[in-house]
C-alpha positions as YAML, in Angstrom:
chain: A
units: angstrom
residues:
- id: 1
  name: MET
  ca: [82.48, 114.60, 122.53]
- id: 2
  name: LYS
  ca: [82.44, 117.09, 119.65]
- id: 3
  name: ILE
  ca: [83.87, 120.18, 121.33]
- id: 4
  name: ILE
  ca: [84.56, 122.52, 118.42]
- id: 5
  name: LYS
  ca: [81.21, 122.55, 116.70]
- id: 6
  name: THR
  ca: [82.15, 125.00, 113.95]
- id: 7
  name: LEU
  ca: [85.34, 123.14, 113.07]
- id: 8
  name: LEU
  ca: [83.79, 119.70, 113.17]
- id: 9
  name: ILE
  ca: [80.77, 120.77, 111.12]
- id: 10
  name: LEU
  ca: [83.24, 122.22, 108.64]
- id: 11
  name: LEU
  ca: [85.21, 119.00, 108.40]
- id: 12
  name: THR
  ca: [82.62, 116.31, 109.12]
- id: 13
  name: VAL
  ca: [82.46, 113.62, 106.45]
- id: 14
  name: THR
  ca: [81.33, 110.01, 106.48]
- id: 15
  name: MET
  ca: [83.66, 107.03, 106.54]
- id: 16
  name: PHE
  ca: [83.12, 106.52, 102.83]
- id: 17
  name: SER
  ca: [83.34, 110.12, 101.65]
- id: 18
  name: CYS
  ca: [86.41, 111.09, 103.65]
- id: 19
  name: ASP
  ca: [88.77, 109.80, 100.98]
- id: 20
  name: SER
  ca: [88.60, 113.02, 98.94]
- id: 21
  name: ASN
  ca: [91.74, 112.18, 96.97]
- id: 22
  name: ASP
  ca: [92.35, 111.46, 93.31]
- id: 23
  name: ASP
  ca: [95.75, 109.71, 93.15]
- id: 24
  name: GLU
  ca: [97.03, 112.50, 90.90]
- id: 25
  name: VAL
  ca: [100.42, 114.05, 91.55]
- id: 26
  name: THR
  ca: [101.65, 117.60, 91.02]
- id: 27
  name: PRO
  ca: [104.27, 117.77, 88.26]
- id: 28
  name: ASP
  ca: [107.48, 119.72, 88.78]
- id: 29
  name: PRO
  ca: [107.09, 122.92, 86.67]
- id: 30
  name: VAL
  ca: [110.75, 122.66, 85.62]
- id: 31
  name: ASP
  ca: [110.67, 118.95, 84.81]
- id: 32
  name: PRO
  ca: [107.05, 117.79, 84.28]
- id: 33
  name: SER
  ca: [108.21, 114.16, 84.07]
- id: 34
  name: THR
  ca: [108.80, 114.24, 87.83]
- id: 35
  name: THR
  ca: [106.46, 115.04, 90.71]
- id: 36
  name: LEU
  ca: [106.62, 117.39, 93.67]
- id: 37
  name: ASP
  ca: [104.34, 115.18, 95.79]
- id: 38
  name: GLY
  ca: [106.46, 112.97, 98.00]
- id: 39
  name: PHE
  ca: [109.30, 112.88, 100.49]
- id: 40
  name: THR
  ca: [113.07, 112.65, 100.18]
- id: 41
  name: TYR
  ca: [115.14, 110.50, 102.51]
- id: 42
  name: HIS
  ca: [118.57, 112.06, 102.87]
- id: 43
  name: GLU
  ca: [120.71, 109.02, 103.73]
- id: 44
  name: ASN
  ca: [123.63, 110.16, 105.89]
- id: 45
  name: ASN
  ca: [122.27, 113.62, 105.06]
- id: 46
  name: VAL
  ca: [124.05, 113.35, 101.71]
- id: 47
  name: ASN
  ca: [122.40, 110.82, 99.38]
- id: 48
  name: PRO
  ca: [118.78, 111.72, 98.51]
- id: 49
  name: THR
  ca: [116.12, 109.15, 97.60]
- id: 50
  name: PHE
  ca: [112.66, 110.35, 96.58]
- id: 51
  name: TYR
  ca: [109.43, 108.49, 97.38]
- id: 52
  name: GLU
  ca: [106.18, 109.57, 95.71]
- id: 53
  name: THR
  ca: [102.99, 110.16, 97.72]
- id: 54
  name: SER
  ca: [99.85, 110.89, 95.74]
- id: 55
  name: ASN
  ca: [97.36, 111.34, 98.60]
- id: 56
  name: ALA
  ca: [97.04, 113.29, 101.86]
- id: 57
  name: TYR
  ca: [94.66, 113.15, 104.83]
- id: 58
  name: ILE
  ca: [94.06, 115.01, 108.08]
- id: 59
  name: GLU
  ca: [92.77, 113.19, 111.14]
- id: 60
  name: ILE
  ca: [91.05, 115.32, 113.80]
- id: 61
  name: ASP
  ca: [91.05, 113.93, 117.31]
- id: 62
  name: GLU
  ca: [87.67, 114.73, 118.86]
- id: 63
  name: ASP
  ca: [88.58, 113.72, 122.43]
- id: 64
  name: ASN
  ca: [89.14, 116.26, 125.18]
- id: 65
  name: ASP
  ca: [91.91, 114.74, 127.25]
- id: 66
  name: ASP
  ca: [94.31, 117.70, 127.47]
- id: 67
  name: ALA
  ca: [94.15, 121.12, 129.12]
- id: 68
  name: TYR
  ca: [92.59, 122.87, 126.12]
- id: 69
  name: PRO
  ca: [88.83, 122.18, 126.03]
- id: 70
  name: LEU
  ca: [88.24, 124.39, 122.99]
- id: 71
  name: ALA
  ca: [90.48, 122.35, 120.71]
- id: 72
  name: PRO
  ca: [91.05, 118.74, 119.65]
- id: 73
  name: ASP
  ca: [93.99, 117.03, 121.34]
- id: 74
  name: TYR
  ca: [95.84, 116.63, 118.05]
- id: 75
  name: TYR
  ca: [95.74, 116.74, 114.26]
- id: 76
  name: GLY
  ca: [97.32, 113.86, 112.36]
- id: 77
  name: PHE
  ca: [98.74, 114.50, 108.88]
- id: 78
  name: PHE
  ca: [99.08, 111.47, 106.59]
- id: 79
  name: PHE
  ca: [100.90, 111.28, 103.25]
- id: 80
  name: LEU
  ca: [100.96, 108.04, 101.23]
- id: 81
  name: ASN
  ca: [100.97, 106.57, 97.75]
- id: 82
  name: GLY
  ca: [97.77, 104.64, 98.37]
- id: 83
  name: ARG
  ca: [94.41, 105.27, 100.02]
- id: 84
  name: LEU
  ca: [93.51, 105.55, 103.70]
- id: 85
  name: LEU
  ca: [90.29, 104.58, 105.47]
- id: 86
  name: ASP
  ca: [89.20, 105.51, 108.99]
- id: 87
  name: ASN
  ca: [88.63, 102.23, 110.82]
- id: 88
  name: ASP
  ca: [86.53, 103.30, 113.80]
- id: 89
  name: ALA
  ca: [84.03, 100.60, 112.77]
- id: 90
  name: ASP
  ca: [86.71, 97.83, 112.95]
- id: 91
  name: VAL
  ca: [85.80, 96.74, 109.42]
- id: 92
  name: ASN
  ca: [85.70, 92.95, 109.01]
- id: 93
  name: GLY
  ca: [87.18, 92.52, 112.48]
- id: 94
  name: THR
  ca: [90.32, 94.56, 111.73]
- id: 95
  name: SER
  ca: [91.78, 96.47, 114.68]
- id: 96
  name: ASP
  ca: [94.16, 99.06, 113.22]
- id: 97
  name: GLU
  ca: [93.14, 102.70, 113.69]
- id: 98
  name: VAL
  ca: [93.24, 103.18, 109.93]
- id: 99
  name: LEU
  ca: [93.18, 100.79, 106.99]
- id: 100
  name: LEU
  ca: [95.38, 101.25, 103.92]
- id: 101
  name: SER
  ca: [94.79, 100.24, 100.33]
- id: 102
  name: VAL
  ca: [96.82, 97.11, 99.59]
- id: 103
  name: ASN
  ca: [98.91, 98.95, 96.97]
- id: 104
  name: THR
  ca: [100.34, 101.33, 99.60]
- id: 105
  name: THR
  ca: [104.14, 101.16, 99.89]
- id: 106
  name: GLN
  ca: [105.05, 104.66, 101.16]
- id: 107
  name: PHE
  ca: [103.54, 106.08, 104.34]
- id: 108
  name: VAL
  ca: [104.13, 109.19, 106.47]
- id: 109
  name: VAL
  ca: [102.25, 110.30, 109.58]
- id: 110
  name: LEU
  ca: [103.01, 113.45, 111.56]
- id: 111
  name: SER
  ca: [101.09, 114.19, 114.76]
- id: 112
  name: ILE
  ca: [100.49, 117.84, 115.66]
- id: 113
  name: ASP
  ca: [99.76, 118.01, 119.39]
- id: 114
  name: VAL
  ca: [97.72, 121.06, 120.35]
- id: 115
  name: ALA
  ca: [99.48, 121.22, 123.74]
- id: 116
  name: VAL
  ca: [102.78, 122.28, 122.14]
- id: 117
  name: ASN
  ca: [101.31, 124.55, 119.45]
- id: 118
  name: PRO
  ca: [99.80, 127.61, 121.19]
- id: 119
  name: SER
  ca: [98.08, 128.95, 118.06]
- id: 120
  name: LEU
  ca: [95.85, 125.85, 118.02]
- id: 121
  name: GLN
  ca: [94.81, 125.95, 121.67]
- id: 122
  name: THR
  ca: [91.83, 128.30, 121.24]
- id: 123
  name: GLY
  ca: [90.21, 126.07, 118.63]
- id: 124
  name: ILE
  ca: [91.56, 127.69, 115.47]
- id: 125
  name: PRO
  ca: [92.40, 124.81, 113.11]
- id: 126
  name: PRO
  ca: [95.70, 124.55, 111.20]
- id: 127
  name: THR
  ca: [95.80, 127.50, 108.80]
- id: 128
  name: ALA
  ca: [97.89, 128.71, 105.89]
- id: 129
  name: GLY
  ca: [101.10, 130.58, 106.65]
- id: 130
  name: ASN
  ca: [101.86, 128.66, 109.83]
- id: 131
  name: THR
  ca: [104.46, 126.05, 110.77]
- id: 132
  name: TYR
  ca: [103.50, 123.54, 113.46]
- id: 133
  name: VAL
  ca: [105.76, 121.41, 115.62]
- id: 134
  name: ALA
  ca: [105.12, 117.71, 115.09]
- id: 135
  name: SER
  ca: [105.47, 115.31, 117.99]
- id: 136
  name: SER
  ca: [107.79, 112.32, 118.09]
- id: 137
  name: ASN
  ca: [104.82, 110.42, 119.52]
- id: 138
  name: ASP
  ca: [102.72, 108.83, 116.77]
- id: 139
  name: SER
  ca: [104.92, 110.27, 113.99]
- id: 140
  name: ASN
  ca: [106.63, 107.87, 111.61]
- id: 141
  name: VAL
  ca: [107.90, 107.29, 108.09]
- id: 142
  name: VAL
  ca: [107.68, 103.88, 106.41]
- id: 143
  name: THR
  ca: [108.98, 102.73, 103.03]
- id: 144
  name: ASP
  ca: [108.62, 99.33, 101.35]
- id: 145
  name: LEU
  ca: [105.42, 98.89, 103.34]
- id: 146
  name: GLN
  ca: [103.40, 95.73, 102.84]
- id: 147
  name: VAL
  ca: [99.64, 95.86, 103.39]
- id: 148
  name: GLY
  ca: [97.95, 92.52, 103.94]
- id: 149
  name: SER
  ca: [94.42, 91.63, 102.88]
- id: 150
  name: SER
  ca: [91.87, 91.24, 105.63]
- id: 151
  name: SER
  ca: [89.79, 88.09, 105.99]
- id: 152
  name: PRO
  ca: [87.20, 88.43, 104.60]
- id: 153
  name: GLN
  ca: [88.63, 90.90, 102.13]
- id: 154
  name: THR
  ca: [87.63, 94.55, 102.47]
- id: 155
  name: PHE
  ca: [86.59, 96.45, 99.34]
- id: 156
  name: ILE
  ca: [85.34, 100.05, 99.36]
- id: 157
  name: ASN
  ca: [83.91, 101.72, 96.27]
- id: 158
  name: ILE
  ca: [85.88, 104.90, 95.52]
- id: 159
  name: ASP
  ca: [84.96, 106.95, 92.46]
- id: 160
  name: GLY
  ca: [83.37, 103.90, 90.85]
- id: 161
  name: THR
  ca: [86.27, 101.55, 91.56]
- id: 162
  name: ASN
  ca: [86.38, 98.83, 94.22]
- id: 163
  name: VAL
  ca: [89.56, 99.45, 96.20]
- id: 164
  name: GLU
  ca: [90.86, 96.74, 98.53]
- id: 165
  name: PHE
  ca: [91.98, 97.78, 102.00]
- id: 166
  name: GLY
  ca: [93.94, 95.93, 104.65]
- id: 167
  name: GLU
  ca: [96.29, 96.32, 107.62]
- id: 168
  name: GLY
  ca: [99.91, 97.37, 107.34]
- id: 169
  name: ASN
  ca: [102.53, 94.70, 108.03]
- id: 170
  name: GLU
  ca: [105.73, 96.23, 109.36]
- id: 171
  name: THR
  ca: [107.68, 92.98, 109.46]
- id: 172
  name: ASN
  ca: [109.37, 93.45, 106.09]
- id: 173
  name: SER
  ca: [109.06, 97.23, 105.91]
- id: 174
  name: THR
  ca: [111.71, 99.91, 106.36]
- id: 175
  name: ILE
  ca: [110.65, 101.99, 109.34]
- id: 176
  name: TYR
  ca: [112.27, 105.30, 110.25]
- id: 177
  name: SER
  ca: [111.64, 105.96, 113.93]
- id: 178
  name: PRO
  ca: [111.46, 109.61, 115.01]
- id: 179
  name: ALA
  ca: [114.15, 111.56, 116.82]
- id: 180
  name: THR
  ca: [113.03, 113.57, 119.83]
- id: 181
  name: LEU
  ca: [112.97, 116.83, 117.85]
- id: 182
  name: GLY
  ca: [113.05, 118.05, 114.27]
- id: 183
  name: HIS
  ca: [109.55, 117.30, 112.95]
- id: 184
  name: SER
  ca: [107.29, 120.02, 111.52]
- id: 185
  name: VAL
  ca: [104.38, 120.71, 109.20]
- id: 186
  name: THR
  ca: [104.18, 123.99, 107.25]
- id: 187
  name: ILE
  ca: [100.86, 124.79, 105.61]
- id: 188
  name: ASN
  ca: [101.27, 127.00, 102.55]
- id: 189
  name: ALA
  ca: [97.59, 126.87, 101.56]
- id: 190
  name: ILE
  ca: [94.49, 124.95, 102.61]
- id: 191
  name: ASN
  ca: [90.89, 124.93, 101.40]
- id: 192
  name: ILE
  ca: [88.14, 122.82, 102.98]
- id: 193
  name: ASP
  ca: [85.13, 122.65, 100.67]
- id: 194
  name: THR
  ca: [82.07, 121.96, 102.82]
- id: 195
  name: VAL
  ca: [79.72, 121.66, 99.84]
- id: 196
  name: ASN
  ca: [81.85, 119.18, 97.89]
- id: 197
  name: PRO
  ca: [84.51, 117.67, 100.20]
- id: 198
  name: THR
  ca: [86.26, 116.04, 97.24]
- id: 199
  name: ASN
  ca: [87.35, 119.53, 96.18]
- id: 200
  name: SER
  ca: [89.25, 120.15, 99.43]
- id: 201
  name: THR
  ca: [92.94, 120.87, 98.85]
- id: 202
  name: ILE
  ca: [96.18, 121.51, 100.71]
- id: 203
  name: ASP
  ca: [99.70, 122.72, 99.90]
- id: 204
  name: VAL
  ca: [102.09, 121.59, 102.62]
- id: 205
  name: ASP
  ca: [105.78, 121.07, 103.40]
- id: 206
  name: TYR
  ca: [107.01, 118.85, 106.20]
- id: 207
  name: THR
  ca: [110.17, 117.61, 107.89]
- id: 208
  name: PHE
  ca: [111.02, 114.50, 109.87]
- id: 209
  name: VAL
  ca: [114.29, 113.52, 111.52]
- id: 210
  name: ASN
  ca: [114.96, 109.86, 112.28]
- id: 211
  name: THR
  ca: [116.87, 108.49, 115.25]
- id: 212
  name: SER
  ca: [120.09, 108.51, 113.18]
- id: 213
  name: GLY
  ca: [119.76, 112.26, 112.68]
- id: 214
  name: GLU
  ca: [118.92, 111.88, 109.00]
- id: 215
  name: LEU
  ca: [116.51, 114.37, 107.45]
- id: 216
  name: ILE
  ca: [113.36, 113.35, 105.61]
- id: 217
  name: SER
  ca: [111.74, 116.31, 103.86]
- id: 218
  name: GLY
  ca: [108.43, 116.25, 102.03]
- id: 219
  name: HIS
  ca: [105.95, 118.25, 99.99]
- id: 220
  name: TYR
  ca: [102.36, 117.68, 98.96]
- id: 221
  name: GLU
  ca: [100.02, 119.81, 96.89]
- id: 222
  name: GLY
  ca: [96.64, 118.44, 95.89]
- id: 223
  name: THR
  ca: [93.31, 117.08, 97.08]
- id: 224
  name: LEU
  ca: [92.75, 116.31, 100.75]
- id: 225
  name: GLY
  ca: [90.80, 113.75, 102.77]
- id: 226
  name: VAL
  ca: [89.55, 114.61, 106.27]
- id: 227
  name: PHE
  ca: [88.22, 112.36, 109.02]
- id: 228
  name: GLU
  ca: [87.53, 112.40, 112.76]
- id: 229
  name: ASP
  ca: [88.95, 109.99, 115.27]
...
């Protein structure tokens, strides 16, 4: 049920056009040889390790299962160094909610539940200048991710290139499970281009705390993909 017609018209894109990313990263203005797009894992909250993420996506939940009928139940923010594909169609028999390009090794998802963010409860979407509390449910950080090919293989044409997608395999990955609190998304700027969705952009900072109390902090500034769940 599409309950926020203005918002969903604003953000509606097809499964194939929702990518809206370009795999380009934002260089650090002080040291252009490095990038600002990625997250830093602060091991023992002392030793920092940086992981690059060149793409970002927002997932809009179109269900109406909570107490706020004017708004989606949640917004999911994804940051990764590969591509993401909405898998509502269960492409080639795959069952994951989203598919990832097989070159993806870094992956972050932060779920913004409308129920705990009052400014979203009237249907106003995430906007610049606001910080939103991210839920420990459905939020995660993964490094050294392995994405397996589907059978038959799944290729989607993106900007003239056939990109292979598959399902993430967590067996040999490093997974940072979320603590109960400490996760947030701060939107510095956001622009959704309804005429040419590939021009949509976002500037965002985020935090994540794992079950060991270690901070993972991230930043992304660049093009944005949007899809509905």
